[in-house]
C-alpha angles and dihedrals in degrees: 000000000000118000128214115250115202115151087181100146094060096052125108117257094255093046092046092055092045094050094046091051091047091052092050091049094050094045094048108105089354105150090212091066108042098158110026117197113237094028119251088241088059091050092049091050091053091048091054092045090052094046091050091048090052091052092046092050093058090091088068096243111161093217092051091047088054090050090051091054091048093050089048091054090050092051092046091053092045095052091043090056089048090053089053089052091050091051092054097040093048093050087218095302107152096209092051092049091050091049088064092062091250125118132243125236115245111251112246113256117241115250113227129196112339120245119237114260112260140189090047114178130184119201138169113284123234093252135046114280094022136120121188116213126196132177141167115279116254116227111244095017122136098186143350132233117216120205129187140190144163091217111048092177091065112074093197091057095068114103134181110251100174152337128232138185089204129068092252139057139182115223111205140181092050126145106266113243095015119122118242133188121214135192132178135207128191127233126207145138089290092056132248125341128223117273123275122241113282119265121197139193143141119265114254 
């Protein structure tokens, strides 16, 4: 189902007026939108009120500037409600949404198999018995699993020492001065990635 994209509130004043007028023009006598809510007359009235408030505020008056902001809020709310109407009336049909003069949100791309974390670095931690590990964030990942060992050549020696939602982790309660080997894998909707390269350092 296609979704309406508006982004109206963040537009410049000139662009906001232009877009609102374009929407009214394209929805006028459009058979896909027989009973707009709010009415197009209401939208046009709010456009004109906002335009007039902008022109009046050019003299720098604080009260007129406040009126301009108020009329802008009214127009924003009005067009937002109209976008909600278009979403319902279109039933998510992309062509119908576009016929209103509004945009369509880009469908999120599917994330495939996660890449293995790279650029992994292990450094001394700030406290005794710690190693700080950092790596480059993996696109599409939700979390990372950190594994550690003293014997990287023995697969059965690897153990999970932590999980992080960030691309860094501090491993604690290690034997100070002992050398440790660390690897990281990423977790996401597509499952678990391959392991990173192995980083090594002595515990602080």
